[in-house]
MARTIMAR-89809 format. One record per residue (C-alpha): x, y, z; residue in one letter. Coordinates in steps of 0.5 Angstrom, whole numbers, always signed. Example, Ala and Ser with C-alpha at 12.3 -4.5 7.8 and 13.67 -1.06 7.14 Angstrom:
BEGIN
      u      v      w  res
    +25     -9    +16    A
    +27     -2    +14    S
! end
This chain:
BEGIN
      u      v      w  res
    -49   -146    +26    X
    -43   -150    +25    X
    -42   -150    +33    X
    -49   -152    +34    X
    -49   -157    +29    X
    -42   -160    +32    X
    -45   -160    +39    X
    -51   -163    +37    X
    -47   -169    +34    X
    -43   -170    +40    X
    -49   -170    +44    X
    -52   -176    +39    X
    -45   -179    +40    X
    -45   -179    +47    X
    -52   -181    +48    X
    -51   -187    +43    X
    -45   -189    +47    X
    -49   -189    +54    X
    -55   -193    +50    X
    -50   -198    +48    X
    -47   -199    +55    X
    -54   -200    +58    X
    -55   -205    +53    X
    -49   -209    +55    X
    -50   -208    +62    X
    -57   -210    +61    X
    -55   -216    +57    X
    -50   -219    +61    X
    -53   -217    +68    X
    -60   -219    +66    X
    -58   -225    +61    X
    -52   -226    +65    X
    -51   -229    +72    X
    -53   -225    +78    X
    -49   -220    +81    X
    -49   -223    +88    X
    -47   -230    +85    X
    -41   -227    +81    X
    -39   -223    +87    X
    -39   -230    +91    X
    -35   -234    +86    X
    -30   -228    +86    X
    -30   -229    +94    X
    -29   -237    +93    X
    -23   -236    +88    X
    -20   -231    +93    X
    -21   -236    +99    X
    -18   -242    +94    X
    -12   -238    +92    X
    -10   -235    +99    X
     -5   -233   +100    X
     -1   -234    +93    X
     -5   -239    +88    X
     -7   -238    +81    X
    -13   -243    +80    X
    -19   -241    +77    X
    -15   -235    +73    X
    -21   -233    +68    X
    -26   -232    +73    X
    -27   -224    +73    X
    -24   -219    +68    X
    -27   -214    +64    X
    -35   -212    +63    X
    -35   -217    +58    X
    -33   -223    +62    X
    -37   -221    +68    X
    -42   -226    +66    X
    -40   -231    +70    X
    -44   -237    +67    X
    -39   -237    +61    X
    -33   -238    +66    X
    -30   -245    +66    X
    -32   -250    +71    X
    -39   -246    +72    X
    -46   -248    +69    X
    -52   -244    +70    X
    -59   -245    +68    X
    -61   -243    +61    X
    -67   -240    +64    X
    -66   -237    +70    X
    -58   -236    +69    X
    -57   -238    +77    X
    -51   -242    +78    X
    -53   -250    +78    X
    -46   -253    +78    X
    -39   -252    +80    X
    -33   -256    +79    X
    -28   -254    +83    X
    -24   -261    +83    X
    -17   -262    +82    X
    -15   -255    +84    X
     -9   -257    +88    X
     -4   -256    +82    X
     -6   -249    +81    X
     -6   -247    +88    X
     +0   -247    +94    X
     -1   -254    +97    X
     -3   -254   +104    X
     -9   -256   +109    X
    -15   -253   +106    X
    -21   -252   +111    X
    -27   -249   +106    X
    -31   -244   +109    X
    -38   -247   +108    X
    -41   -240   +108    X
    -38   -238   +101    X
    -43   -242    +98    X
    -49   -239   +101    X
    -50   -234    +95    X
    -52   -240    +90    X
    -59   -242    +92    X
    -60   -246    +86    X
    -54   -250    +86    X
    -55   -257    +85    X
    -48   -260    +83    X
    -42   -259    +87    X
    -35   -262    +86    X
    -30   -261    +91    X
    -26   -268    +89    X
    -18   -269    +89    X
    -16   -262    +93    X
    -13   -264   +100    X
    -19   -262   +103    X
    -19   -263   +110    X
    -25   -260   +113    X
    -31   -255   +113    X
    -32   -249   +117    X
    -40   -249   +118    X
    -46   -252   +115    X
    -47   -253   +107    X
    -54   -250   +107    X
    -56   -252   +100    X
    -63   -254    +99    X
    -63   -256    +92    X
    -56   -260    +92    X
    -57   -266    +89    X
    -50   -268    +88    X
    -44   -267    +93    X
    -37   -270    +91    X
    -32   -269    +96    X
    -28   -276    +94    X
    -20   -276    +94    X
    -19   -271   +100    X
    -17   -271   +107    X
    -23   -271   +111    X
    -23   -275   +117    X
    -30   -273   +119    X
    -36   -270   +116    X
    -38   -264   +120    X
    -43   -262   +115    X
    -47   -268   +116    X
    -46   -269   +124    X
    -51   -263   +125    X
    -56   -265   +121    X
    -61   -268   +126    X
    -62   -261   +129    X
    -64   -259   +122    X
    -70   -264   +121    X
    -68   -265   +114    X
    -68   -257   +112    X
    -62   -257   +108    X
    -59   -263   +103    X
    -66   -266   +104    X
    -65   -267    +96    X
    -58   -270    +96    X
    -58   -276    +91    X
    -51   -277    +90    X
    -46   -277    +96    X
    -38   -279    +94    X
    -34   -279   +100    X
    -29   -284    +96    X
    -21   -284    +98    X
    -22   -280   +105    X
    -19   -281   +112    X
    -26   -282   +115    X
    -25   -287   +121    X
    -29   -291   +126    X
    -36   -293   +124    X
    -40   -291   +118    X
    -43   -284   +120    X
    -50   -286   +122    X
    -53   -279   +120    X
    -52   -282   +113    X
    -59   -286   +114    X
    -63   -279   +114    X
    -61   -278   +107    X
    -67   -281   +105    X
    -67   -279    +97    X
    -60   -282    +97    X
    -59   -286    +91    X
    -51   -287    +90    X
    -47   -287    +96    X
    -39   -288    +96    X
    -35   -289   +102    X
    -30   -293    +99    X
    -23   -293   +101    X
    -23   -290   +108    X
    -21   -293   +115    X
    -28   -295   +117    X
    -25   -301   +120    X
    -29   -301   +126    X
    -32   -308   +128    X
    -38   -305   +130    X
    -39   -301   +123    X
    -43   -306   +120    X
    -47   -307   +126    X
    -49   -299   +125    X
    -51   -300   +118    X
    -56   -305   +120    X
    -59   -303   +127    X
    -59   -295   +126    X
    -65   -293   +130    X
    -72   -292   +127    X
    -71   -290   +119    X
    -65   -287   +119    X
    -61   -294   +118    X
    -57   -295   +111    X
    -61   -301   +110    X
    -67   -297   +110    X
    -65   -293   +104    X
    -70   -296   +100    X
    -68   -291    +94    X
    -61   -293    +94    X
    -58   -295    +87    X
    -51   -295    +88    X
    -47   -297    +95    X
    -39   -297    +95    X
    -36   -299   +102    X
    -30   -302    +99    X
    -23   -302   +101    X
    -24   -300   +109    X
    -23   -307   +112    X
    -29   -307   +115    X
    -30   -314   +120    X
    -36   -318   +121    X
    -41   -322   +117    X
    -45   -319   +111    X
    -51   -316   +114    X
    -58   -320   +112    X
    -61   -313   +112    X
    -58   -312   +105    X
    -64   -316   +102    X
    -68   -309   +104    X
    -64   -305    +99    X
    -69   -307    +93    X
    -67   -302    +88    X
    -60   -303    +89    X
    -56   -304    +82    X
    -49   -303    +84    X
    -46   -306    +90    X
    -38   -306    +92    X
    -36   -309    +98    X
    -29   -311    +96    X
    -23   -310   +100    X
    -26   -311   +107    X
    -25   -317   +112    X
    -32   -320   +111    X
    -32   -327   +114    X
    -37   -333   +114    X
    -40   -335   +108    X
    -43   -331   +102    X
    -51   -333   +103    X
    -54   -335    +97    X
    -61   -332   +100    X
    -57   -325   +100    X
    -58   -323    +93    X
    -65   -327    +92    X
    -69   -320    +93    X
    -64   -316    +89    X
    -67   -317    +82    X
    -64   -310    +79    X
    -57   -312    +81    X
    -52   -310    +75    X
    -46   -310    +78    X
    -43   -314    +84    X
    -36   -314    +87    X
    -34   -318    +93    X
    -27   -319    +92    X
    -21   -319    +97    X
    -25   -321   +103    X
    -24   -327   +108    X
    -30   -331   +106    X
    -30   -338   +108    X
    -34   -344   +106    X
    -38   -345   +100    X
    -41   -341    +95    X
    -46   -343    +90    X
    -45   -338    +84    X
    -52   -341    +81    X
    -56   -337    +86    X
    -54   -331    +82    X
    -57   -334    +75    X
    -64   -331    +76    X
    -61   -324    +76    X
    -63   -322    +69    X
    -59   -315    +69    X
    -53   -318    +72    X
    -47   -315    +67    X
    -41   -315    +72    X
    -39   -320    +77    X
    -32   -320    +81    X
    -30   -325    +86    X
    -22   -324    +87    X
    -17   -325    +92    X
    -12   -330    +95    X
    -17   -334    +99    X
    -17   -342    +99    X
    -22   -342   +105    X
    -27   -341   +100    X
    -30   -346    +95    X
    -34   -343    +89    X
    -38   -348    +85    X
    -41   -346    +79    X
    -43   -353    +77    X
    -50   -357    +79    X
    -54   -362    +77    X
    -60   -358    +74    X
    -60   -356    +67    X
    -61   -349    +69    X
    -58   -343    +65    X
    -57   -336    +67    X
    -61   -331    +65    X
    -56   -326    +65    X
    -51   -324    +59    X
    -44   -322    +63    X
    -40   -317    +60    X
    -34   -318    +66    X
    -33   -324    +70    X
    -27   -324    +74    X
    -27   -330    +79    X
    -19   -332    +81    X
    -15   -335    +87    X
    -20   -339    +90    X
    -22   -347    +90    X
    -26   -347    +84    X
    -31   -353    +83    X
    -28   -358    +88    X
    -24   -364    +85    X
    -27   -363    +78    X
    -23   -356    +77    X
    -27   -355    +71    X
    -28   -349    +67    X
    -35   -346    +69    X
    -39   -349    +64    X
    -44   -343    +64    X
    -39   -339    +60    X
    -41   -343    +54    X
    -48   -339    +54    X
    -44   -332    +54    X
    -44   -328    +48    X
    -42   -321    +51    X
    -36   -322    +55    X
    -31   -317    +55    X
    -26   -319    +61    X
    -25   -326    +63    X
    -21   -327    +69    X
    -20   -334    +71    X
    -13   -334    +74    X
    -10   -338    +80    X
    -16   -343    +80    X
    -12   -349    +79    X
    -17   -351    +73    X
    -15   -357    +69    X
    -16   -358    +61    X
    -15   -355    +55    X
    -14   -347    +53    X
    -22   -345    +52    X
    -20   -341    +46    X
    -28   -343    +44    X
    -29   -337    +49    X
    -26   -332    +44    X
    -30   -335    +38    X
    -37   -334    +42    X
    -35   -327    +45    X
    -32   -323    +39    X
    -31   -317    +43    X
    -27   -320    +48    X
    -22   -315    +50    X
    -18   -318    +56    X
    -17   -326    +57    X
    -13   -328    +63    X
    -12   -336    +65    X
     -6   -335    +68    X
     -4   -339    +74    X
     -8   -346    +73    X
     -6   -353    +70    X
     -8   -352    +63    X
     -5   -357    +58    X
     -4   -358    +51    X
     -2   -353    +45    X
     -5   -346    +44    X
     -9   -347    +38    X
    -14   -342    +35    X
    -19   -344    +29    X
    -17   -343    +22    X
    -16   -336    +19    X
    -19   -333    +26    X
    -18   -326    +28    X
    -20   -323    +34    X
    -19   -315    +33    X
    -22   -313    +40    X
    -17   -317    +44    X
    -12   -313    +48    X
    -10   -317    +53    X
     -8   -324    +53    X
     -5   -328    +59    X
     -4   -335    +59    X
     +2   -335    +64    X
     +4   -340    +69    X
     +1   -346    +66    X
     +3   -353    +63    X
     +2   -351    +56    X
     +7   -355    +51    X
     +8   -354    +43    X
    +10   -348    +39    X
     +7   -341    +39    X
     +2   -341    +33    X
     +7   -338    +27    X
     +1   -334    +25    X
     -1   -331    +32    X
     +1   -324    +29    X
     -5   -324    +25    X
    -10   -328    +29    X
     -9   -322    +35    X
     -7   -316    +31    X
     -9   -311    +36    X
     -6   -314    +42    X
     -3   -310    +47    X
     +0   -315    +52    X
     +2   -322    +51    X
     +4   -326    +57    X
     +6   -334    +56    X
    +11   -334    +61    X
    +12   -340    +65    X
    +10   -346    +61    X
    +13   -351    +57    X
    +13   -348    +50    X
    +19   -349    +45    X
    +21   -348    +38    X
    +23   -341    +35    X
    +20   -334    +36    X
    +14   -333    +31    X
    +16   -328    +26    X
     +9   -326    +25    X
    +10   -322    +32    X
    +13   -317    +28    X
     +6   -315    +26    X
     +4   -313    +32    X
     +4   -305    +32    X
     +1   -304    +38    X
     +4   -309    +43    X
     +7   -306    +49    X
     +9   -312    +53    X
    +11   -319    +51    X
    +13   -324    +56    X
    +16   -331    +54    X
    +20   -332    +60    X
    +21   -339    +63    X
    +20   -343    +57    X
    +24   -347    +53    X
    +24   -343    +47    X
    +30   -343    +42    X
    +33   -339    +36    X
    +35   -332    +35    X
    +31   -326    +35    X
    +28   -325    +29    X
    +30   -318    +26    X
    +22   -317    +24    X
    +20   -317    +31    X
    +25   -311    +33    X
    +23   -307    +27    X
    +16   -308    +27    X
    +14   -308    +34    X
    +15   -300    +35    X
    +10   -300    +41    X
    +14   -305    +45    X
    +16   -302    +52    X
    +17   -309    +56    X
    +21   -315    +53    X
    +22   -320    +58    X
    +25   -327    +55    X
    +29   -329    +61    X
    +30   -337    +62    X
    +30   -339    +55    X
    +35   -342    +50    X
    +35   -336    +45    X
    +42   -335    +42    X
    +46   -331    +37    X
    +47   -324    +38    X
    +42   -318    +39    X
    +40   -316    +32    X
    +45   -310    +30    X
    +39   -306    +27    X
    +33   -305    +32    X
    +27   -300    +32    X
    +25   -301    +39    X
    +25   -294    +41    X
    +19   -294    +46    X
    +23   -300    +50    X
    +24   -299    +57    X
    +25   -306    +60    X
    +29   -311    +57    X
    +30   -318    +60    X
    +35   -323    +56    X
    +38   -326    +62    X
    +39   -333    +63    X
    +40   -335    +55    X
    +45   -337    +51    X
    +46   -330    +47    X
    +54   -329    +45    X
    +58   -324    +42    X
    +59   -317    +43    X
    +54   -313    +46    X
    +50   -310    +40    X
    +50   -303    +38    X
    +42   -304    +36    X
    +40   -302    +43    X
    +42   -295    +42    X
    +35   -294    +39    X
    +32   -295    +45    X
    +34   -289    +49    X
    +28   -289    +54    X
    +31   -296    +57    X
    +30   -296    +64    X
    +32   -303    +66    X
    +37   -308    +62    X
    +39   -315    +64    X
    +43   -319    +60    X
    +46   -323    +66    X
    +48   -331    +65    X
    +49   -331    +58    X
    +56   -331    +54    X
    +57   -324    +52    X
    +64   -323    +51    X
    +69   -317    +49    X
    +69   -310    +53    X
    +63   -307    +57    X
    +61   -302    +52    X
    +62   -294    +54    X
    +56   -292    +50    X
    +51   -295    +56    X
    +52   -289    +59    X
    +48   -286    +54    X
    +42   -289    +57    X
    +40   -283    +62    X
    +34   -286    +65    X
    +37   -293    +67    X
    +35   -295    +74    X
    +38   -302    +73    X
    +44   -305    +69    X
    +45   -313    +70    X
    +51   -316    +66    X
    +53   -321    +71    X
    +56   -328    +69    X
    +58   -327    +62    X
    +65   -327    +59    X
    +66   -319    +59    X
    +73   -316    +60    X
    +77   -310    +61    X
    +75   -304    +65    X
    +69   -301    +68    X
    +67   -296    +63    X
    +67   -289    +65    X
    +60   -288    +61    X
    +57   -291    +67    X
    +59   -284    +71    X
    +53   -281    +67    X
    +48   -286    +69    X
    +45   -281    +75    X
    +39   -285    +76    X
    +42   -292    +76    X
    +40   -295    +83    X
    +43   -302    +81    X
    +49   -304    +78    X
    +51   -312    +77    X
    +58   -314    +74    X
    +59   -320    +78    X
    +63   -326    +75    X
    +66   -323    +69    X
    +73   -322    +68    X
    +73   -314    +69    X
    +80   -312    +72    X
    +83   -305    +74    X
    +79   -301    +79    X
    +73   -297    +79    X
    +73   -290    +75    X
    +74   -284    +80    X
    +68   -281    +76    X
    +64   -286    +79    X
    +60   -281    +83    X
    +53   -284    +83    X
    +49   -281    +89    X
    +42   -286    +87    X
    +46   -292    +87    X
    +43   -297    +92    X
    +46   -304    +90    X
    +53   -305    +87    X
    +55   -312    +85    X
    +63   -313    +83    X
    +64   -320    +86    X
    +68   -325    +83    X
    +72   -321    +78    X
    +79   -319    +77    X
    +79   -312    +81    X
    +86   -310    +84    X
    +88   -304    +89    X
    +86   -301    +95    X
    +78   -301    +96    X
    +77   -294    +92    X
    +75   -288    +95    X
    +70   -286    +90    X
    +65   -291    +94    X
    +65   -286    +99    X
    +61   -282    +95    X
    +55   -287    +94    X
    +51   -284   +100    X
    +45   -289    +98    X
    +48   -295    +98    X
    +45   -301   +101    X
    +49   -307    +98    X
    +57   -307    +97    X
    +59   -313    +94    X
    +66   -314    +93    X
    +68   -321    +95    X
    +73   -325    +91    X
    +77   -320    +88    X
    +84   -318    +89    X
    +83   -312    +93    X
    +89   -311    +98    X
    +90   -306   +104    X
    +86   -304   +109    X
    +79   -303   +110    X
    +78   -295   +109    X
    +76   -291   +115    X
    +70   -287   +111    X
    +67   -294   +111    X
    +63   -292   +117    X
    +60   -286   +113    X
    +56   -291   +109    X
    +50   -291   +114    X
    +45   -294   +109    X
    +49   -300   +108    X
    +45   -306   +109    X
    +50   -311   +106    X
    +58   -311   +106    X
    +61   -317   +103    X
    +69   -317   +102    X
    +70   -324   +103    X
    +76   -327    +99    X
    +81   -321    +98    X
    +88   -320   +100    X
    +86   -315   +106    X
    +90   -314   +112    X
    +90   -310   +118    X
    +86   -310   +124    X
    +78   -309   +123    X
    +77   -302   +124    X
    +72   -299   +129    X
    +69   -295   +123    X
    +65   -301   +122    X
    +61   -300   +128    X
    +58   -294   +125    X
    +54   -298   +120    X
    +48   -299   +125    X
    +43   -301   +119    X
    +48   -307   +117    X
    +45   -314   +116    X
    +50   -318   +113    X
    +57   -317   +114    X
    +62   -322   +111    X
    +70   -321   +112    X
    +72   -328   +111    X
    +78   -331   +108    X
    +82   -325   +108    X
    +89   -323   +113    X
    +85   -319   +118    X
    +89   -319   +125    X
    +88   -316   +132    X
    +82   -317   +136    X
    +75   -317   +135    X
    +72   -310   +136    X
    +67   -310   +142    X
    +63   -304   +139    X
    +60   -309   +134    X
    +55   -310   +139    X
    +52   -303   +137    X
    +50   -306   +130    X
    +43   -308   +130    X
    +44   -313   +124    X
    +37   -312   +122    X
    +33   -311   +128    X
    +26   -307   +127    X
    +28   -306   +120    X
    +23   -308   +115    X
    +26   -305   +109    X
    +26   -309   +103    X
    +32   -309    +98    X
    +29   -308    +91    X
    +30   -302    +86    X
    +24   -297    +84    X
    +21   -298    +77    X
    +18   -304    +77    X
    +13   -308    +77    X
    +11   -306    +70    X
     +4   -303    +70    X
     +0   -301    +65    X
     -8   -300    +64    X
    -13   -298    +59    X
    -20   -297    +58    X
    -25   -302    +55    X
    -27   -300    +48    X
    -33   -303    +47    X
    -37   -303    +54    X
    -37   -298    +60    X
    -41   -299    +66    X
    -46   -293    +68    X
    -44   -291    +75    X
    -44   -285    +79    X
    -39   -288    +84    X
    -35   -294    +80    X
    -29   -291    +77    X
    -24   -296    +76    X
    -27   -303    +76    X
    -27   -304    +68    X
    -20   -301    +67    X
    -16   -307    +65    X
     -9   -307    +69    X
     -3   -311    +66    X
     +3   -313    +71    X
     +8   -317    +69    X
    +16   -318    +70    X
    +19   -318    +76    X
    +15   -315    +82    X
    +21   -310    +83    X
    +28   -312    +81    X
    +29   -317    +87    X
    +36   -316    +90    X
    +40   -323    +91    X
    +47   -324    +95    X
    +51   -330    +97    X
    +53   -331   +104    X
    +55   -337   +108    X
    +51   -340   +114    X
    +50   -347   +116    X
    +56   -349   +113    X
    +53   -348   +106    X
    +54   -342   +101    X
    +47   -339   +101    X
    +43   -334    +96    X
    +38   -330    +99    X
    +33   -325    +96    X
    +27   -322    +96    X
    +23   -322   +103    X
    +28   -327   +106    X
    +34   -322   +105    X
    +30   -317   +108    X
    +30   -321   +115    X
    +37   -325   +114    X
    +42   -322   +118    X
    +49   -325   +120    X
    +57   -324   +121    X
    +62   -328   +118    X
    +70   -326   +120    X
    +72   -333   +119    X
    +79   -335   +116    X
    +83   -329   +118    X
    +89   -328   +123    X
    +84   -325   +129    X
    +87   -326   +136    X
    +85   -325   +143    X
    +78   -327   +146    X
    +71   -326   +144    X
    +68   -320   +146    X
    +62   -322   +151    X
    +59   -316   +148    X
    +57   -320   +142    X
    +52   -323   +146    X
    +48   -317   +145    X
    +46   -318   +138    X
    +40   -321   +140    X
    +37   -321   +133    X
    +43   -324   +129    X
    +42   -331   +125    X
    +49   -333   +124    X
    +56   -332   +127    X
    +62   -335   +124    X
    +69   -334   +128    X
    +72   -340   +125    X
    +79   -341   +123    X
    +82   -336   +127    X
    +87   -336   +133    X
    +82   -334   +138    X
    +83   -335   +145    X
    +80   -335   +152    X
    +73   -338   +153    X
    +66   -338   +150    X
    +63   -332   +153    X
    +57   -333   +158    X
    +53   -328   +154    X
    +52   -332   +148    X
    +46   -335   +151    X
    +43   -328   +150    X
    +43   -330   +142    X
    +36   -332   +142    X
    +35   -331   +134    X
    +42   -335   +133    X
    +41   -341   +128    X
    +48   -342   +126    X
    +54   -341   +131    X
    +61   -343   +128    X
    +67   -342   +133    X
    +71   -348   +130    X
    +79   -348   +129    X
    +81   -343   +134    X
    +84   -344   +141    X
    +78   -343   +146    X
    +79   -346   +153    X
    +74   -347   +158    X
    +67   -350   +158    X
    +61   -349   +154    X
    +56   -345   +157    X
    +51   -349   +160    X
    +45   -344   +159    X
    +47   -344   +151    X
    +41   -350   +151    X
    +36   -344   +151    X
    +38   -342   +144    X
    +32   -345   +141    X
    +33   -343   +134    X
    +40   -346   +134    X
    +40   -351   +128    X
    +48   -351   +127    X
    +53   -351   +132    X
    +61   -353   +132    X
    +66   -352   +137    X
    +71   -357   +133    X
    +78   -357   +134    X
    +79   -352   +140    X
    +82   -354   +147    X
    +75   -354   +150    X
    +74   -358   +157    X
    +69   -360   +161    X
    +62   -363   +161    X
    +58   -362   +155    X
    +51   -358   +155    X
    +45   -362   +157    X
    +43   -366   +151    X
    +36   -363   +150    X
    +32   -358   +146    X
    +37   -356   +140    X
    +43   -359   +143    X
    +40   -366   +143    X
    +41   -365   +135    X
    +48   -364   +135    X
    +53   -370   +134    X
    +60   -372   +135    X
    +63   -368   +129    X
    +60   -361   +133    X
    +66   -362   +138    X
    +71   -366   +135    X
    +78   -364   +136    X
    +77   -362   +144    X
    +80   -368   +147    X
    +78   -366   +154    X
    +71   -365   +153    X
    +66   -371   +155    X
    +59   -373   +155    X
    +54   -375   +150    X
    +55   -375   +144    X
    +62   -376   +145    X
    +64   -383   +147    X
    +68   -380   +153    X
    +65   -381   +160    X
    +65   -375   +165    X
    +65   -381   +170    X
    +71   -380   +176    X
    +72   -388   +176    X
    +76   -387   +169    X
    +81   -382   +173    X
    +88   -383   +175    X
    +89   -384   +183    X
    +90   -377   +186    X
    +96   -379   +191    X
   +100   -385   +189    X
   +105   -389   +193    X
   +111   -385   +194    X
   +116   -391   +193    X
   +112   -394   +187    X
   +114   -387   +184    X
   +122   -388   +186    X
   +122   -395   +184    X
   +119   -393   +177    X
   +124   -388   +176    X
   +130   -392   +178    X
   +129   -398   +174    X
   +128   -393   +168    X
   +135   -389   +169    X
   +138   -396   +169    X
   +135   -398   +163    X
   +136   -392   +159    X
   +144   -392   +161    X
   +144   -400   +158    X
   +141   -398   +152    X
   +145   -392   +151    X
   +151   -395   +152    X
   +150   -401   +147    X
   +147   -397   +142    X
   +154   -392   +142    X
   +158   -398   +142    X
   +155   -402   +136    X
   +155   -395   +132    X
   +162   -394   +133    X
   +165   -401   +131    X
   +160   -401   +125    X
   +163   -395   +122    X
   +170   -397   +124    X
   +169   -404   +120    X
   +166   -400   +114    X
   +172   -396   +113    X
   +177   -402   +114    X
   +173   -406   +109    X
   +172   -400   +104    X
   +178   -396   +102    X
   +175   -391    +97    X
   +171   -388   +103    X
   +177   -389   +108    X
   +182   -385   +103    X
   +176   -380   +102    X
   +175   -379   +110    X
   +183   -378   +111    X
   +183   -373   +105    X
   +177   -369   +108    X
   +181   -369   +115    X
   +188   -367   +112    X
   +184   -361   +108    X
   +180   -358   +113    X
   +183   -359   +120    X
   +190   -357   +119    X
   +190   -356   +126    X
   +191   -364   +127    X
   +198   -363   +124    X
   +201   -359   +129    X
! end
């Protein structure tokens, strides 16, 4: 009985377990996703991860996890449990990077799929066709597609597949040529983005407008959103855009559209809410009032440096716009002709969040009434105009939504309002640079807890930095106070823990460099140049491990270069020039990322340090005007990235080493005012001196850019992503390099783009000998050559007529002989030319082209030169007779001998008797003479 009971019990337990299993399987099988879709998803996962990726890691698992409707990135229909949405975007971080061709057949199990997102995956293409009849949204943006094979075969399918597609996002791929004509067959399409591809064929826009039958883009009557921005499409705006009467979003920015913006273009597009025409090549005149009837318009953008387009917002009518704009960006155009007034219709706008009227030449006072009328204004940009007067706010004003306030590059005078910290309490970026502001730093700015950018550079502000600012602005990331009159020392206490960029250059700060900077451990750029800081360079600067740029030039710093610099592994620029830094460079100075080293005008001594050979990334090495001696070391040729080498004004000697000929990327080389001897190496013709080298000499890390979303407004769109993202940029657009180089008889400073194209070689004022190598004539891209002040001999090479880019050529103060090559008149860029103080002879080059501009000073000190502009004629009439009569010569010679003998005899007699008479009448000197003879000429006694 017990055994039977026990067996029955086991059977019941087994049966209950079986029922439970059936329930689980039934629940997750019937109520969960379908098995074929689950398997399809696993196959898709395997394809994405091949060969060893880890994406979609929670897909699969035990029986409980078999319900694929609960997997991440998968959405199922609540009733049918069929997969209707797949989010496969941005899987690149979880799989091995490679070109990815997706097999479209992997999507066949998903018959009810409506939304497919494959964006941002480095997707290169598809294999096969997307046979998805229910698909409404296809997002393949931010990939690497060059063609759209999934669409190219659609005509043969007669709309069988993708016939319900409403949203197609191809933004940010590599599509080339013309807009795919097959897009015109997607007659249910409501949103289309082809932005930022390479659809720059001049025929592209024609394809848009003349596609046969009803397949043209302009026939898509249901189209609500169109983005073809960033393609460089050429031509005029197609009139057929008038047919897109359902359009509410139109982004044509970043192309090369030409001609006028026809006022009639938008007359039938009554539903438009968003218009972006920025960064094109429009010309003529655009009447903004033609948009006044677009009652739904919320966003209008027309930006881009284009002075050929005149925008008019004023007219003689009293009509007011029917819209209330949220975003109004109109910048870098000729606005309102001669009146240059701020658009008056803005006085009737009360919902603005962004106003950008920068670089339009607007005159008048700062329109702070815009802040009063638009209480939710977040970004206010009026930079680059001609606004005058003081910055004045209403009494007790407070604008809590304002984040970005930029009135830089105007003519604003007066003081900064002392209560600006309470008026704009939530400000994140404040730029008032390049004005005429004066007075002290408002203490209330220390109350701006969210401020991350403060740029007051290029004004006339003075006084000390308030302690409250450095303690209260805890979010400050960029502080730019360059080119003012601030003084005192940087406060010893600071709480700027987020500070990354500090520019205090060209002020009157003094004292030692403050330890208050130590709290700013995230510092990346530090510029204290052109002040009056004194003492030694602190070793603790080495604690700022993120530093990219350090500029301490033109102060009164002394001592040695601290070893703390050896810890700055990210450093790209170091400028200690024009101080009193002595000794040499520390041997630990092994900074592999250093690109720019400026140590000129100090008191550095000894040989050029070998530690510099361990700087493989060096672009500029400036050691001029120090006290280095010895020779140029042979390792100099290993610095193959070097663009600028400046060794002027030291005590270097020896020959110019052949190792310099290995610096094939060099642009500027200055070895002048040293003691180099020997000949000029002919192999210098191997140097390109900037030919076909477009590298700009700047540091990484700038410009300072940060952005934020609007807090009180968002535009509903399937395809517009970034337009309402406020981007803030300030400070130098990269720390532009500057070098000094003598050319055209002037000591010039070159920086930025000018430096990138300047090239020259200065070997002047040394002890070089020998002839000028004719190989130097191969330097067809060089702009300046100076060989003056040496002992060069021989003639000017004929090959110098090949220096087609030369602008300055100085060969003066040498011992050159012969004629100036006549073909040098073909040097059409030559602006400065001198061969003064040599032994040149013959006729000067024909006075034409550039040689017609050179005056007598270019040739002085060469007595055997003739021709204009010299006063010495080359005519043979002035020459002496070639065969003078022989007896004339004999007579002259005989007469000269007789004259010489008579004059010599007379002079001798006068001198002899004059001495005898002097001794006869002067007993003292007579006795002194006899004493001298008796003491020193004893042989006379014999």
